[in-house]
N, C-alpha and C positions, 0 to 999 in steps of 0.2 A: 608517574605521568600525570600531567595536569589536564583537566577538562573544563570547558567553559560553556555553560548553558545560558543562552540569551533569555532574558525575562521579557517575553513578548507582551506587547500592549497594543490596544486598538482604540484607546480613548481619544476623543476629538481634541482634547487639550494636550497637544503634543509639544514638548519642549523644543526650543529652536535647535538644540544640538543633538536631538535624537536621530538615530540611524534607521533607515529602512531595512527590514529584515528580508534578505534575499530578493529584494526588488518587489516584494508582495505587499499585502495589506496591513501587515503588522509593523510596529516600530519597537526599538529598544534603546535604552541608554545605560542599562545595568546588566551584568551577567553574574551568575553564580559560579564561583570557582570550586570545582569538585576535584577530589583526589580519592585514591583507594582507601585512604585513612579517614575520609569523611569530608564534609563541606568545609571550606575555608572562608565562607562568607560571601558577601556581595562586593563586587568591584565595578568601577566605571567602565563602560564599553570603550571609552577613549584610552584606557590603560591596557587594552588587549594587545598581544603581539600583532604587528601590522599584517602579516600574512593571514592570520585567522580573522582579523577584523574585515579584511577585504573579502574573504570567502563568505562571511556572514552577511555582507552587504550586497555582494554581486548578484544582479538579477539572474535567475536560472533561465537558460535558453529554452526555446520551444522544444518540447519533449513529446516524441511520438506524433508530432504534427499539431500539438495543442500548446497554447501559451499558459504556463503555470503562474502567471501573475494574478490569477484569481482562482478560487477553489474549483476543482474539477471532479466530476462523478464518473466512476467506472461501474457500469452495470454488469451484474453477474448472470451468466447463463450456464448452469450446471447440466451437462448432458450425461448424467449418471443415474443409476438406480438407487444409490445409497448415500448421497450427500446428506449431511446432518440436517439441513434446513428444508430443501426442496427435492430430495432424492426421488427420481422417477417422474417428476412433474413435466420435465422437458426431454425425456429420453427419446421421444419420437423426433426425428430431424425437422419435420414440418412445424411441430409445436415449438421447437427450440428456435427456429428461424423467426417465427412469428413473435416469440418473446423478445428476441434481440431487437427486432424492428420496433416493438412496442416500447422497449426501454429507450431506444434512440428518440422516438417521438415524444417520450415523457421528459427528455432533457439530458440523457446520458451524454457524456463527452467522449467516451470510448467504451467498448464492450469486451468483456473477458469471458472466454469460452473454456470450459474445463471438462475433460472426459475421464478423470480419475479422482475419486473422492480422497481427500487427505484429512478427513476428520479423524479424531483420536480413535485408535484401534482398527483403522481401515487397512485392508490388504492391498498389495500392489496389483495393478491391472496389467495384463499383457499388452505390449506396445501395439500389436495388430488390432486388438479390440479397442484400445484408446483412439487409434487413428480412425477406425470405422465409426466411432461415435462423433468425433469432432470435425473431420474434414467435410462431410456433407453439410454441416451447419455453417462453417466458414464460407464454403463455396456458395451455399444458398443465400447467405446474407449479401455477398458480393453480387450475385446475379440479381438480387432484389434491389440493387442500387445503393446499398449502405456504403457511405463514404467515410464514416467515422473510423478511427484507428481500432483495430481488433487485436487483442492479445490472446495468446494460447497459454493456458495454465497447465504446464507440464514439467516433469523432471527429466524427460527422456529426449535424447537428441533426435532419434528417428521420428518421433511424434512432432517435434519442433520443425523438422525439415518438411514434413508433409503439410503441416499447418501453414507454414510460411509460403509454400508453393501454392496453397489454396487461397491465399489472400490475407493471411495474418501479418501484422507489422511488428509485433512485440512478443518476446518470450517472458512469461511470468513464472520464474523458477523458484518454487518454495524451498528447494535444496541449495539455492545460490551456487549452482554449477558444481556441486559436490557429489551428486548422485550418479551422474553419467559423465565420464571424462571427455566424451565427444561433444557435449553440449556447447561448449565455448566455441568450437570451430563452426558449428552450425549457425550460431548467432553472428559470428564474424562473416561467414560466407553469405549469409542472407541479408547483411546490412541491417539487422533488426535492432529494435530497442530491447532493453533488458531490465527486468525488475529482479533484484537480489533480495531474498527474504531470509531473516534469521529463523532458525528452528533448532531446538535441542533434541537430538534423536530423530527417528523416523516416525511416520504417522502411527505405526503399529504399537510403538512403545513410548512415545514422547510424553505422555501424561502420567507415566509411572514415577511419581515422586521426583519431579525436576528440582534441581538445586542450582544456585548461582552465588558466588561471593558478593557480587553487586550486579543485579540484572541490567540496570541501565548502562553502566559502564561496560559490562561484558558484551551486550548487544552492540554498543558503539564500536568496540574493538573488533568484534567479529565482522561487522559490515565494512569497517575500514580495510580489513584484510581481504575481503572478497572483492571490494572495489579495486584494490591494488592488483589482485590476480586477473580481474577482467581487463583492466587497462594494459597489463603486461601482455595479454593475449591479443590486443589490438582493438578492444572495444572502448571508445572514448567516453570519458566521464559524462559528457553532455547527453549521451544516449542511455544513461543508467538512472534508474530510480531505486530507492531502498525502502524496505518494509521491515518494521521491527518484529513482525510475526506474532501478533497478539493471538494467544491460545495455542501456539505451537511449542509445546514443551514449557508451559508456564502455568503457575498457579494463579488464582484470583489476585493475590497480592502482587505477584510479578506483573500481571497485566496492568493493574492500577499504577504501579510504579513507573512502568514504561509510558503510559498515557500521560501521567503528570509531567514526565520529563522529556516529552517528544522534541521540544525545541533544541535539545542538545544535538540531535541528529543533523541539524542544519550545518553543523561544523564539518560534515563529511563532503559537502559541496555538491550534493545531488538532490533532486526533488524527492520528497518523502511520500510514500503511499501508505495509507492506513487501512487495514482490512479487519474491522471489528464487527461487521454486520451480523446480527442475530447470534452472536457467540454465547457459549454457555454462561460465562461470568455475568452477562447482562441479565439473564434469567435468574441467576443465583441472587444477585443484588435486588433486582426488581420484584422478584417473588410473584405470587399469584399465578395466572395462567402462563406467564412467560417462563416460569420455572420448568414446566413440562413441555411447552410447545415453542419451537424456535420461531415459527411465523407470528408469534405474539410479542416479539422483541423489537418491533419497529420503533416505538418511542424511545427505548433505551439506546438503540442504535443511533437515533438522531442526536441524543444527548452526547454520546461519545464522539460523533462526527463533529458537532459544534465545538467540543473541547479541543479537538485536533485543529480545527480551523482557527480557533483563538490562539494557537501556537504556530500558525503559519503553514500547516500541513497542506500540501497542494492537491493530492489525489486521494479520493475516498472510494473504496471498493464496497458497494452496497447492493442489496437485493431490491430495496424499495426506492426506486429512483424518483417517482413523482412526489412522494411524501418528503424525502430528504431534500430534493431540490426546493420545495416550498419553504422548508425550514432554513435552508442556506440563504435563499433570497431575502427572507425576513431578517436573518442575522446580519447580512450585509447592509440592508437598509438601516437597521438600528445602530450598528456599530461603526460602519465606515461611510454611511450616507450614499451607498451605491445601490442602484436598482436596475440591473442590466435588462 
């Protein structure tokens, strides 16, 4: 099979024949031709098969009620006692609601609520407990007047059903509909948006020596299959985002290979969500206090976020909205002359 990775550019000196990448802020005129046997070099975008060229150029439709024509930030609220970064900080529903509102005020475009930690080595939480954690927060945010899209970070259909009934709009499934066979019907019945993430193994075991023949191409093929399964079940592609699953069954080298090659995923025809905030590889590379403390990985998170934006990634799931938004605004002003 052949794969084509658009070489995303943002330079103001844009050639006349360059193509807009998925209707966003990047452009491209060359692609890297990849195969399982290795790279076959650089080819002109004009030489791409017509269906693929159209998919790489076509603007992505409004997703979850937000326009992906510019970078968007998803604020994280973990309503858990054991998340790797902020476990316990927002276990109280009132504090979680306040945090969600604070993230919105700081510039988040959507809010992600999670009631089950999926950090490496974590155990599954009973659905009843997960519901008890997340539903009061979602309902509280809506009562407080939050109008932003809200996603529920869950693998379980019954949790998704309760969260959608409480006011969530999106199901962010780290298992990509594989953990619970009833999940797809809940997304269809609720008319919800869906984020499909790649993971190798489950959270309890995923970091035990993960291997891939080619991590970038393997993730691409996996996500292509999950998109096809979702579409076959009645979820239109325009309601789907994809996430390469940084840190979910990946080594440091795997994470870096995926981040370097993110633009390949535009060929799947969905908006891309990048969730690298405060993850272990940032501390490993950054060293110092960040090695031991997840909440000291903000600068590294910003670096990874901007690398994703430089490849046209539309949605960025982060803990530190204010700091990241500032960096994104400066990046936009410097690279594309935009200051929203």
